[in-house]
C-alpha positions in Angstrom: 0.0 0.0 0.0 1.0 3.6 -0.6 1.1 5.4 2.7 1.2 9.1 3.3 3.7 10.6 5.7 1.1 11.0 8.4 -0.1 7.4 8.0 3.6 6.2 8.3 3.9 8.2 11.4 0.8 6.7 13.0 2.1 3.2 12.0 5.5 4.0 13.6 4.0 5.0 16.9 4.0 8.8 16.7 0.4 8.9 18.2 0.8 6.1 20.6 0.7 2.3 20.7 -3.1 2.0 20.2 -3.1 4.2 17.1 -0.1 2.2 15.8 -2.0 -1.1 16.3 -4.9 0.5 14.5 -2.8 1.5 11.5 -1.2 -2.0 11.5 -4.6 -3.6 11.3 -5.8 -1.2 8.5 -2.6 -1.9 6.5 -3.0 -5.6 6.7 -6.7 -5.3 5.9 -6.0 -3.1 2.9 -3.3 -5.3 1.5 -5.5 -8.3 1.7 -8.0 -6.4 -0.4 -5.4 -5.1 -2.9 -6.3 -1.6 -1.9 -3.7 0.9 -3.2 -4.2 3.4 -0.4 -6.2 4.5 2.6 -8.8 7.2 2.3 -9.7 9.8 5.0 -12.9 9.4 6.9 -14.4 11.7 9.6 -17.5 9.5 10.2 -17.4 6.1 11.8 -20.4 4.0 12.9 -19.3 0.8 14.7 -19.9 -1.3 17.8 -17.9 -1.3 21.0 -20.5 -1.6 23.8 -22.4 -4.7 22.7 -22.2 -7.2 25.6 -21.2 -10.8 25.1 -19.7 -13.6 27.2 -16.4 -13.2 25.4 -16.3 -9.4 26.1 -17.2 -10.0 29.7 -14.2 -12.3 30.1 -11.9 -9.7 28.5 -13.2 -6.9 30.7 -12.7 -9.1 33.8 -9.1 -9.7 32.7 -8.0 -6.2 31.7 -10.9 -3.8 31.6 -12.4 -2.1 28.6 -8.9 -1.2 27.3 -8.3 -4.9 26.7 -11.7 -5.6 25.3 -11.2 -2.8 22.7 -7.6 -3.9 21.9 -8.6 -7.5 21.3 -12.0 -7.1 19.6 -11.7 -3.8 17.8 -7.9 -3.7 17.0 -7.1 -7.4 16.7 -4.3 -6.9 19.2 -3.4 -8.9 22.3 -1.0 -6.3 23.7 -2.1 -4.2 26.7 -3.0 -0.8 25.4 -4.4 2.4 26.8 -7.2 3.4 24.4 -7.2 7.2 23.7 -10.0 9.4 22.6 -11.5 8.7 19.2 -9.7 10.7 16.5 -12.8 11.3 14.4 -16.6 11.5 15.1 -17.7 7.9 16.0 -21.1 6.6 17.0 -22.3 3.3 18.5 -24.8 1.4 16.5 -27.5 -0.8 18.0 -26.3 -3.0 20.9 -27.9 -4.9 23.8 -31.1 -3.9 25.7 -30.8 -1.2 28.3 -32.1 -0.8 31.8 -35.6 0.1 30.6 -36.0 -3.4 29.3 -35.7 -5.1 32.6 -39.0 -6.8 33.5 -40.1 -6.9 29.9 -37.3 -8.5 27.9 -35.8 -11.8 29.1 -32.3 -10.5 28.7 -29.4 -11.1 31.2 -29.2 -8.5 33.9 -25.4 -8.8 33.9 -25.4 -7.8 30.2 -27.4 -4.7 31.0 -24.9 -3.8 33.7 -21.9 -4.6 31.5 -23.3 -2.4 28.7 -24.0 0.5 31.0 -20.4 0.4 32.1 -19.2 0.2 28.5 -21.3 3.3 27.6 -19.5 5.3 30.3 -16.1 4.1 29.2 -16.6 4.8 25.5 -18.6 7.9 26.0 -15.6 9.5 27.8 -13.5 8.7 24.8 -15.8 10.4 22.3 -18.1 7.6 21.1 -21.7 9.0 20.7 -24.0 6.3 22.1 -26.7 6.6 19.4 -27.6 2.9 20.0 -29.5 2.4 16.8 -29.2 0.7 13.4 -30.5 3.9 11.8 -27.9 6.6 12.8 -29.2 8.7 10.0 -32.4 9.1 11.9 -30.4 10.5 14.8 -28.6 13.3 13.0 -25.6 11.3 11.7 -26.0 12.4 8.1 -22.8 12.3 6.0 -22.7 14.4 2.8 -22.8 13.0 -0.7 -19.5 11.7 -1.8 -18.0 11.6 1.8 -15.9 8.5 2.7 -17.3 7.0 5.9 -16.7 3.7 7.7 -20.0 2.1 8.8 -21.1 -1.3 10.0 -24.7 -2.7 9.9 -26.0 -3.8 6.5 -29.2 -1.7 6.5 -27.3 1.4 7.5 -24.6 0.8 4.9 -27.1 0.4 2.0 -29.0 3.5 3.1 -25.8 5.6 3.4 -24.5 4.5 0.0 -27.8 4.7 -1.9 -30.1 7.3 -0.4 -27.4 9.7 1.0 -24.7 9.1 -1.6 -21.9 8.7 1.0 -19.3 6.0 0.4 -18.7 3.0 2.6 -18.3 -0.7 2.5 -20.0 -2.9 5.1 -17.2 -2.8 7.7 -16.7 -4.9 10.8 -15.9 -4.3 14.4 -12.2 -4.3 13.9 -12.0 -2.1 10.9 -14.4 0.5 12.4 -12.4 0.4 15.6 -9.2 1.1 13.8 -10.8 3.8 11.7 -12.1 5.6 14.8 -8.5 6.0 16.1 -6.9 7.0 12.8 -9.5 8.6 10.6 -8.5 6.2 7.8 -10.1 3.2 6.0 -8.9 1.1 3.0 -10.0 2.8 -0.2 -11.6 0.0 -2.2 -15.1 -1.3 -3.2 -17.8 1.3 -2.7 -15.3 4.1 -2.1 -14.3 3.9 -5.8 -16.5 5.5 -8.4 -16.1 2.7 -10.9 -17.6 0.2 -8.4 -20.8 2.3 -7.8 -22.5 1.9 -11.1 -25.5 -0.5 -11.5 -25.1 -4.1 -12.6 -28.7 -5.2 -13.1 -31.9 -3.5 -14.3 -35.1 -4.4 -12.6 -38.3 -3.2 -14.2 -41.4 -3.0 -12.0 -44.6 -4.0 -13.8 -46.9 -4.3 -10.9 -48.1 -2.4 -7.8 -45.5 -1.2 -5.4 -47.6 1.1 -3.3 -46.6 0.9 0.4 -44.1 -0.1 3.0 -44.8 -3.9 2.6 -44.5 -3.7 -1.2 -41.1 -1.9 -0.9 -39.9 -4.7 1.4 -41.0 -7.4 -1.0 -39.4 -5.6 -4.0 -36.2 -5.2 -2.0 -36.2 -8.9 -1.1 -36.7 -9.8 -4.8 -33.9 -7.4 -5.9 -31.4 -8.8 -3.3 -32.1 -12.4 -4.3 -31.6 -11.5 -7.9 -28.3 -9.5 -7.7 -26.8 -10.9 -4.5 -23.9 -8.6 -3.7 -24.2 -6.5 -6.9 -26.1 -3.2 -7.6 -29.7 -3.2 -8.8 -31.2 -0.3 -10.8 -34.9 -0.2 -10.3 -37.3 1.5 -12.8 -41.0 1.2 -13.7 -44.4 1.5 -12.0 -44.0 2.4 -8.4 -45.2 5.2 -6.3 -42.6 7.7 -5.2 -41.1 6.2 -2.1 -40.7 7.8 1.3 -37.5 7.6 3.3 -39.1 4.9 5.3 -39.8 2.9 2.1 -36.2 3.3 1.0 -35.0 2.2 4.4 -37.2 -0.9 4.2 -36.2 -1.7 0.6 -32.5 -1.5 1.3 -32.7 -3.6 4.5 -34.6 -6.3 2.6 -32.2 -6.3 -0.3 -29.3 -6.6 2.1 -30.9 -9.6 3.8 -31.9 -11.7 0.8 -28.6 -10.8 -0.9 -25.7 -8.6 0.1 -26.7 -5.4 -1.6 -24.7 -2.4 -0.4 -25.8 0.1 -3.1 -28.9 0.5 -5.3 -30.1 3.2 -7.7 -33.7 4.5 -8.3 -33.3 6.8 -11.3 -34.6 10.2 -10.6 -34.8 9.5 -6.9 -31.4 8.4 -5.4 -28.7 11.0 -5.8 -26.2 9.2 -8.1 -28.8 8.2 -10.7 -30.5 11.1 -12.3 -31.2 8.8 -15.3 -31.0 5.1 -16.1 -27.9 5.8 -18.3 -26.2 7.7 -15.4 -26.9 4.7 -13.1 -24.9 2.4 -15.4 -22.1 4.9 -16.2 -20.3 4.2 -19.4 -21.5 0.7 -19.6 -24.4 -0.7 -21.6 -27.9 -0.8 -20.0 -28.6 -4.5 -19.5 -31.8 -6.3 -20.4 -34.4 -5.8 -17.7 -35.6 -8.5 -15.3 -39.2 -7.9 -14.7 -41.0 -7.7 -11.3 -44.7 -8.0 -11.7 -47.7 -9.5 -9.9 -46.4 -13.1 -10.1 -43.0 -12.1 -8.6 -44.8 -10.0 -5.9 -46.8 -13.0 -4.9 -43.8 -15.2 -4.9 -42.0 -12.9 -2.5 -45.0 -12.8 -0.2 -45.2 -16.5 -0.2 -41.4 -16.9 0.4 -41.5 -14.5 3.3 -44.5 -16.5 4.8 -43.2 -20.0 4.2 -41.7 -20.2 7.7 -45.0 -20.3 9.5 -47.5 -23.1 9.9 -49.3 -22.3 13.2 -51.6 -19.3 13.0 -51.4 -18.9 16.8 -49.2 -15.8 17.3 -47.3 -15.1 20.5 -45.2 -12.1 19.6 -45.5 -9.1 17.2 -42.3 -7.2 16.3 -42.4 -3.8 14.6 -39.5 -1.6 13.8 -36.6 -3.2 11.8 -34.7 -1.2 10.9 -35.5 0.9 13.9 -38.8 2.7 13.5 -39.1 6.3 12.5 -41.4 8.6 14.5 -43.9 8.4 11.7 -44.0 4.6 12.0 -44.5 4.9 15.7 -47.3 7.3 15.2 -48.9 4.9 12.7 -48.7 2.0 15.1 -50.3 4.2 17.9 -53.2 5.1 15.5 -53.7 1.4 14.6 -53.7 0.4 18.3 -55.8 3.2 19.6 -58.7 1.9 21.6 -57.6 -1.7 21.2 -56.2 -4.2 23.7 -53.7 -7.0 23.0 -54.8 -10.6 23.2 -53.8 -12.1 26.5 -51.4 -14.5 24.9 -49.4 -12.0 22.8 -46.8 -9.4 23.3 -46.0 -6.5 20.9 -42.6 -4.7 20.8 -41.7 -1.7 18.7 -38.0 -1.2 18.3 -36.8 2.4 18.0 -33.9 4.7 18.7 -34.0 5.9 22.3 -34.2 9.6 21.2 -37.3 8.8 19.1 -38.7 6.8 22.1 -38.4 10.0 24.1 -40.1 11.9 21.3 -42.9 9.3 21.2 -43.3 9.8 25.0 -43.7 13.5 24.6 -46.0 13.2 21.6 -48.4 10.9 23.4 -47.8 7.9 21.2 -46.2 5.8 23.9 -49.2 6.2 26.2 -51.5 4.9 23.5 -49.3 1.9 22.6 -48.8 1.0 26.3 -52.6 1.4 27.0 -53.1 -1.3 24.4 -50.5 -3.5 26.1 -47.6 -2.9 23.7 -44.0 -1.6 24.4 -41.6 0.7 22.7 -38.1 -0.6 23.3 -34.8 1.1 22.5 -31.2 0.3 21.7 -31.4 -3.3 20.3 -33.7 -5.8 18.6 -34.4 -9.5 19.0 -32.0 -10.5 16.2 -29.1 -8.5 17.7 -29.7 -9.6 21.3 -31.0 -13.1 20.3 -34.0 -12.8 22.6 -37.8 -12.7 22.4 -40.6 -13.0 24.9 -40.3 -16.2 26.9 -42.1 -19.1 25.3 -42.3 -17.5 21.9 -43.1 -20.0 19.1 -44.6 -17.9 16.4 -44.0 -14.2 15.7 -45.4 -11.7 13.2 -43.6 -8.7 11.7 -43.9 -6.0 9.1 -40.1 -6.3 8.5 -38.8 -8.5 5.6 -35.4 -8.4 7.3 -36.7 -9.9 10.6 -38.9 -12.4 8.8 -35.7 -13.5 7.0 -33.4 -13.7 10.0 -35.3 -14.4 13.2 -36.5 -17.9 12.5 -33.0 -19.1 12.0 -31.6 -17.1 15.0 -34.3 -18.1 17.5 -35.9 -21.2 16.0 -39.4 -19.7 15.8 -42.0 -19.4 13.1 -42.6 -16.2 11.2 -45.4 -14.3 9.5 -44.9 -11.3 7.4 -47.5 -8.6 6.5 -48.7 -5.1 6.8 -48.9 -3.0 10.0 -52.6 -3.6 10.1 -52.1 -7.4 9.7 -49.6 -7.3 12.6 -51.9 -5.3 14.9 -54.8 -7.6 14.0 -52.6 -10.6 15.1 -51.7 -8.8 18.3 -55.3 -8.2 19.2 -56.7 -11.6 18.1 -53.7 -13.8 18.8 -54.1 -15.3 15.3 -52.5 -14.6 12.0 -55.1 -13.6 9.3 -52.9 -11.7 6.9 -53.2 -12.0 3.2 -51.7 -10.4 0.1 -54.0 -7.7 -1.2 
């Protein structure tokens, strides 16, 4: 790799041993990827506070300095971790103190995470605790090189915002936070940001559920490549784009997509494909829409529903308001629980706006910081859950060994109130 003078100085210890270890990791990482250089970043979104048994052992042995050195720097040496060099935020992590009594999550993990928040907060990590940092004010500018983890955040940043990041890991983001550097490869390079597949929508894509199914189709089609989507669809909201990207990153490994005339790097179809030819379109119509619905609902056989999960990626305030309106005046079935996952700051906004009171009066909960997939937990005894998230319908059955139903918000609220799944494709 070609290193600048300041990068060589960091590698050689001019800014301390922890920064030197971080540069060593980034150089090894970049060389493995055949990256020619590092690029500057001033925006890192990673994970340092997420509790685990392994992290608990490391903290017991050498405190949070050792945990960061081993997990976030791939270094076994004892290191004193300095302040983060560039703005850094914590993505979603484990459940916090407000979950105690609701979520069957280990109390010792709650305590460990609270301790971690204090340690990393003092070193400049903003504890946003959400998979949607862009909803919490972390909005990079178009063309900015960033270093983000979390598949749904990465695809949103690349596609909707037009920033540039690969789907990084805990070690690379940890090293980036101490150096302001990340290997310049993949999505950082303009030539790797053009579309690879053309998807033509022939049928109705009208709402949140439709955008999830379309995303699930696109991801399955292109895998880790870049779909360009045209055709008959209603102009999406930011929530729709969030849902589309999360679904595409789940069924495939999509990190960047283009909607000509909507996303910033694709004013036209031709611009989306750069200098390359526009490929023949793969069509998405009523038959494909039904196939996606059936695929996302092929993991459920029992219509008795124990658990309803909303908010993946974390719900926006408009989604919380919509859930409150759907639940207003209703009461959950005695055998069901309903959780809405949201950023903590938006939970506070929902409290002040009166939405939380309506949801709790119905028997539901708004929970912050985590989700059942991240923390591998659901209400005790859960066998069947229902969700409006294609991402959770994809992942949670495998993670927790439970059945899944996928549908609209109204379908999910109906299941919460009746205890039975009665959703259908409309």
